[in-house]
N, C-alpha and C positions, 0 to 999 in steps of 0.2 A: 571239509566246505572249501567252498572256492576262493576266491583273494578277498582284499580288507582296500576299502577305502580309507582314509585318513585325513580328516578338514580340519588344518591347525590355523591359530589367528597370529604364529609365528613362527617362522623355521625352527623347531626343536635341533638346535645346532647354533654356538656352543653351550652345553648346560651351564651356563652363568649365572642365571636371576631364575624366581621362585618356578614362573608359570613355564619357562626354558626347561627345567629339572623335572619336571613333572610329565611333560609332553615328549622328550628324551627318553625318558627308562619307559614309560608306555608303550612310544614307538619299536625302540630294539624293542619287548616284549611282544609287540604284537607281529612283528618282522620276523621271529619264531615259531608262530602258531600258523602264519600263511606269506605268501605274496604281499606286499603291500606296496599301492600307488599312493602319494602324498602330496595335495595342494594347500600351500600355505604361501605367508606373506615373507619378506625381508622392510627390516627398519630402517639400517644401515649399511655400512660399507663391511662391517664386520661380520655382517650376516648375508652377503652376499660372499665371503669367504667360504660360508659355511654348506655351501651348495654340493660341493664335491664330496664335505665328510656327509648329506643327505643321500647323495645318490651309490655311496655304498651299501646304505642301507636298503632303500625304496627302488622296486622295481621301476618305477613312471613317478616321475614329479614335476610340479609345478611348481615355482616359487615368482611371486608377485611383488615388483619393487610398490612398498605399500607409499605412496608420494600424495595421496589424497588431501588438500586441505582440512583443516579442521573445520574452517567459514563454510567450506562446498558439502561437505560432511552434513554442518548441522542445517546447511539450505535442503538439501535431498530428506534428511529427517523430518524435517519440517510440512516438505511437501506430501513424502510418501507418509506421513504418519505412523516414524518408526520411530526406533531409537538412535540417538544418533552415532550410539557404540557398533550399532548395525551398521549405520548407512557407510561408517567408516572403513568398515571393512566388504564393501561391496565392489565385485568388479567383470567386468566382462569378460573380461580375457581368463579371468580363472573358472568363472561358469562353464563357459567351452572348454575347458577342458575336462573337468568334472563332469560335465555330461557327456562328451567323445569317450570318456575312460568309461563311463557307465556301459556304455552303448557298446564298446569293443572289449571288454574282459570281462571276465566272470566272476562279479561282482557278487559277494554272498551277503558284507557289510559293510555297512560303514559307520565309523568313530569318528565321533563328532566332538571335536577340543576345545572349550569354549564355549558359549551359546551363540556369540557371535556368529561362529560358524553355520548354524543352523538353516540360515537361509537359503544355502545353497543345497540342502536335500529337497528331491524333485518333488511335486505332488504325489505320483502314480508312485514312487519307490514301498513299493512289496519285501526287502529283504530287511534281513535284522537292524534295527538302529540303535546305538546305544549315544549319551549323550554325556558328556564331562562335561558338567557346569563346574566343576574344583570350587566354587563360591557360588551364594547366591546373589548373586548382582546388582539385583533391583535392592538388598533390603542393602545394602553396601550405596547405593545413592540413596533413597529417603534419610539413609542418616549423614547423607553431606547436606541432605536438603534440611535440616534443622540448623545449621549455622551460616553463617556469609551474611553477602550481602541480599535483599530482595528478590533482583534479578535472578542470581547464582541459584538459589533459594527456588525460584521458577524455574530453571535449566534443570536442577536437580530431583528435584519433584516428578517433572514431565519424564525425566529420564528414568526414575524408580520406577511410573506407572505402566511407560510400554514395555520395559524391561520384564514386567514383573508378568504381564499379556504377554509376550514372548516365552517366557520360560515357561507358562503353562499351556503353549500349542505345542512346544518340542516336547516336552515331559507327557503330553498325552499321548504323542506318537511313537515315543520311543519304548526298545524293548527293557532298558533299565534307564534310569536316570543316575546319574553319580555324584559323586559330592566328596570330598577331601578329608571330612571327618564326621562321627556320628552325629555331632552339634551342628554344624549343617543340615546333614541330612532332614535332620527332628525339624531345624526352622523354615526347608523347605516346603516340608510336608502340611507343617501349620499353616504355610502363607497357599498352597495351591491346592484349592478345596480336588479333591477325588483324584491326584497325584497316587498312582500307583509303582511299586518298584522302585522305588528309591532307595539307594544303596551307598554305603560308606567305602570309597577304596584311596586308603590313606598313601601319604608320602613316605617315601622310605629315606634311608640314605646311608650314602655308601663310606661304611667305614674304611674303605681300603684310602681313599682318597683325603676322607678327614680322618687323620690315624695323628694324634700329636707323639708318637714315639717314630715316626719316620718323616719329620718334616723339621725345620731348625726354625727360631725366630725369626719374620721379618726385622734386617738389620735398624731398617729407620725408627721402628716403633722399640726396638730391645736399646735404643741412646736414649731413651728416655729414662727419668730416676722416677720412685718412686710409684706408685700402685695406677694400673694404665686399665682400664676400663673402655670397652671394645662394642660400639654400635653397627651392623651391618647390611646392607639391604640397597636397593635401586632406589637414588634418593631424587628422585622425580616421582616419587610416588607420596601421594596427598597425604597417607598413614604415617610414612616413614618421616615424611617431613614433619608433622605434629608431634613425632614421636622425640625428635633429636632437639628440636626446640623446647621441646616440655622440658628435655635434660639438660637442654645447656643455662636456661634462663631457670627453671624452678628447683632444678636438683643438684646440678653440681656446685654453685654457691655453697648449697650448706654443705655438702657434701668435703668440699674443699674449707667451707672452714675450721674441720674438724680434722682434715687429711692435707692440706694446703699444697702437697706438688702430686696432686692426684690429676689426672687428665682423661678425656674423654675422646677416644680414637672415632671417629665417623667414616668406614669402610664402603664406595659402593658408588656404582657408574651414575653417570649422567647427575650430579647435583646441582639442584636451582640455584635461582640469586639468591633465597632465602637459604638456605643452606648453606652454600661459600660464605653468607656473612655473619656465619657462626663460627667460621675461625681464627682461633684467640679469645673467642669469649668464654670465661671460666674454664679453663684449663682444656677447650675442645679443639682439637685439631680437623679439618675437610682433607682428606685423600684423594677422593674421588676413584675414580676407577683401577683394579691392584690384578696382578697379574695372575698372585696365588693366594686365594683369602686365607685357605690352611693356614699360610703361614704367618699370617696377622693376627689369625685366632689364638696361635702357637704362642705369640708373643706377649698376646693381652694375661692380665689378670682376671677378668670377672667381665662377662655379657652381661649389659642392662639394656632391657627391650621393652619401655615403658610406653606401650602400644597403647592409644584410647581409642582406635576404631581398628577393628581386627577380625579381618572375615579367614576362612580354613587355615589350613596349620601353617606354621610360620616356618621355612626352610634355614632363615638365620637362629634359629633357638636349637632344630634339629645337628645344624652344622657345629652350633658352638660347644651343645652337651656331648657331639662324637666327638669334639677335641678335648675332652675333658675339662672343659672350663665349669667353675660357679656361675650359673646363671639364676637372675632376679630378672623373673616376667610380670605384666601386667594379666589378669584373668585372661584379657581377652588373645595374647599373644600365645597361652597354655592351652588355649583350645588344641582339642584333637589330640597332642602330644600323646598323653596318655601316663607321664612317667607319676610318680609320689611326693607329691609338694613336701619338703622338709628334707626328703632322703637325695632327689634325685635334682632339684632345683627350687626356686622360692619363687611362693607367686604372691603378690599384694597388690593396692594397686592404689592406695593414696600417697599423697608426695611423703608424708610423717613416713610412713612404713617404706617406701622404699629407699628414701636414706639410711633410716636407719639399720634395715639389710644390710644395704649396700656395704656401710660402713662397719658392723658388725662382721661380716665376710672378709673385708678387707685385713681387720684389724686379728682375723686368726686363719691363719695360713693354713693348716691344718685341717679344722673345718673344713676349709674353702677347696681342699685336694681332693678331701676325701667325700665332697659331695661333688665334685667334678669327674671323681673316677667311679662313682655311679651313674651317672648322667650316661658315662661311656657304655659300662657294659648293659646300662639299661638299650642304649642305642647298639650295640652288637645284639645283644637277645632277641631285640621285637622288631628292630625297623629298619632291616633288611628288606633291598628291592626285590629281591628274590620274595620273599616272606610276603611282603603287603601287596607286591601283583599276581599273588600264587592261583587268586581264583578269574584272573582274563579270561583263559582260555575257555574254561565254562560260558560266561559272561557273555563271547562271541560268538556262543551256539556249537563249542566241541563236544559231546560227552565227557565228563569227570576221568573216567580212564581213558580216554581217547587222544589224548595229545601226541599229535607229532611234531617236532618242531621240523621247521624246515631249514633251517641254517642246521 
């Protein structure tokens, strides 16, 4: 095959949040298939430093600082009749790089990571097109539109409606539309009439990076006495914010009524004011961004993931399970994991059940350890990135027995 153009809404380095973990591993696998050119955005100074790492993988690349204010993106969206989450990623300089790369390089396939980047695929593109939607974003905004004030309901309903139209447009052009789980793929197929070749390409886990036997507990966490619960994730992401608010206000007071010295540790980058306000509430501590999430998981006794709105596969669940932690999750957070409830993790939804299951595991260390070790075995056996991405060469157009690594 020829070369690959990889369009991604965030630079895939470092792999320190859900979408970047997936894009990072996909990009590295693509670079072993054929030379890759990357068009992407940088969100902050940390992303700026990642450009050097990107240059080690890509033949050429263009990284644009994403500085467009949300208000401007909103105005552009209204004027153009486009989703705001699409116009937020519209940049003339990036479009110029993409068009020049297509004209001057032997590009035979375009891999679009996240639907926002599909706008850059030229209307006359005839080569192979893979669109990795990851999640059904339109469904997420539709869920948001059922909550909040009237203005935000209208904004989110509009976003959901226009994103659905964009998803249908891209799917009709794509050789394959990819989603992070079979559940997300089925949801997309049920929403987009005539959608074909809708496939699941799951998330994996690096069980060497997340190895409970190869790291020490975080000292700041180890200093806490009593049972230590943990929630990890991007803490400016609305479903994560709602989950930790639920835990702090509805779950932890009841857990601490039985286990008074229990604490919940909220770990993840960019905590909002609402999240920071939970520090000190019902045994909660907010730590923000940390250098090594594995050491924090190593120091915890149980991972609690009470998401009420969840799309796709939760990397926080994969990571906790790989670290041999007992994990208590909502049904949404369990989607796409593929593990066996009751053996590898606990799945329940209402507050009563969540509180009861957490307390039972914290009171039974042997059962908690047995569940954690079963979870790690499940991750090692079936969720390595090598296994998960084994079909990628075929998706990119190589014959099944004709893979020739470029690296």
